[in-house]
C-alpha positions in Angstrom: 76.3 -76.0 100.0 77.2 -77.2 103.5 80.5 -78.7 102.2 81.5 -75.5 100.5 80.1 -73.1 103.1 81.1 -74.8 106.3 83.3 -77.8 105.9 85.7 -76.4 103.4 85.9 -72.8 104.4 89.1 -71.8 106.3 87.3 -69.1 108.2 84.0 -70.8 108.9 83.7 -69.7 112.5 84.0 -66.1 111.6 81.4 -66.3 108.8 79.1 -69.2 109.3 76.2 -70.1 111.6 74.4 -73.4 111.6 70.7 -73.8 112.6 69.5 -77.4 113.1 65.9 -78.4 113.6 65.0 -81.9 114.7 61.4 -83.2 114.7 61.9 -85.6 117.5 58.9 -87.9 117.1 58.3 -87.9 113.4 59.3 -91.5 113.1 56.1 -92.4 115.0 54.0 -90.7 112.3 55.6 -91.9 109.0 52.2 -92.7 107.6 51.0 -89.1 108.0 50.5 -87.4 104.6 53.0 -84.6 105.3 55.7 -86.6 107.0 57.5 -87.3 103.7 58.1 -83.5 103.4 60.2 -83.5 106.5 62.1 -86.9 106.5 63.6 -89.0 103.7 61.3 -91.9 103.0 62.3 -94.6 100.5 58.9 -96.2 100.0 55.5 -95.5 101.4 56.5 -95.6 105.1 60.1 -96.8 105.2 62.8 -94.4 106.3 65.7 -94.1 103.9 68.3 -95.3 106.3 71.3 -94.3 104.1 70.1 -90.7 103.9 69.4 -90.7 107.7 72.9 -92.0 108.4 74.5 -89.4 106.2 72.4 -86.6 107.7 73.1 -87.8 111.2 76.9 -87.9 110.6 76.8 -84.4 109.1 74.9 -83.0 112.2 76.7 -84.9 114.9 80.2 -85.2 113.6 81.2 -83.1 110.6 79.6 -79.8 111.4 80.7 -79.8 115.1 84.2 -80.6 113.9 84.2 -77.5 111.6 82.3 -75.0 113.8 82.6 -74.0 117.4 79.6 -74.8 119.5 78.6 -71.1 119.8 77.9 -71.1 116.0 75.6 -74.1 116.1 72.0 -73.7 117.2 69.8 -76.7 117.8 66.0 -76.8 118.1 63.5 -79.6 118.7 59.9 -79.6 117.7 57.2 -82.3 118.1 55.1 -83.8 115.4 51.4 -84.4 116.1 48.8 -86.3 114.0 48.3 -83.0 111.9 52.0 -82.1 111.7 53.7 -79.5 113.8 51.1 -77.6 115.9 50.8 -73.8 115.4 51.8 -73.2 119.0 54.9 -75.4 118.8 55.8 -73.9 115.5 55.4 -70.3 116.7 57.6 -71.0 119.8 60.3 -72.6 117.6 60.2 -69.7 115.1 60.4 -67.1 117.9 63.4 -68.8 119.4 65.0 -69.2 116.0 64.3 -65.6 115.1 65.9 -64.3 118.4 68.9 -66.6 118.1 69.4 -65.7 114.4 69.2 -61.9 115.1 71.6 -62.0 118.0 74.1 -64.3 116.3 74.1 -62.1 113.1 74.5 -59.0 115.2 77.4 -60.5 117.1 79.1 -61.6 113.9 78.7 -58.1 112.3 80.0 -56.5 115.5 83.0 -58.7 115.5 83.7 -58.0 111.9 83.4 -54.3 112.4 85.6 -54.4 115.5 88.3 -56.4 113.8 88.5 -54.0 110.9 88.9 -51.1 113.3 91.3 -52.9 115.5 93.7 -53.3 112.7 93.8 -49.5 112.3 96.6 -48.0 114.3 94.6 -44.8 115.2 94.1 -45.1 118.9 91.4 -42.4 119.0 89.4 -44.3 116.4 89.8 -47.5 118.4 88.6 -45.8 121.6 85.6 -44.3 119.8 84.7 -47.8 118.5 85.0 -49.3 121.9 82.6 -46.7 123.3 80.1 -47.3 120.5 80.2 -51.0 121.1 79.6 -50.5 124.9 76.7 -48.1 124.1 75.1 -50.6 121.8 75.4 -53.3 124.5 73.8 -51.1 127.1 71.0 -50.1 124.8 70.0 -53.7 124.0 69.6 -54.4 127.7 66.9 -51.7 128.1 
């Protein structure tokens, strides 16, 4: 999915967003029952280093090479003895939700604007510019 959707697409920056979540201290809790649902573990408490290496290369090298930084969103959450706390998870989800909404809105606006920009009708172009400005002002209130 990532290779076809981001790494191979010629227009990935116009059509693709990447949201990365890192559980920063999960390695300290590999024996926790739910830890294996969030990290590749090859045996009971051993990290699958090959999978980790491939994932790290994807996140730190391949995706940033294919997408501009404004299309990549990164989040960090902390693991406790019972997994991710409700408070920490709620904060992460709120930030993710806001970022996703704003990024999608920006991509849709750019797409709409580019379609109208190609049109040679200057009146239509001016009306679109006013509509975009109005939308910008409304979101600030």
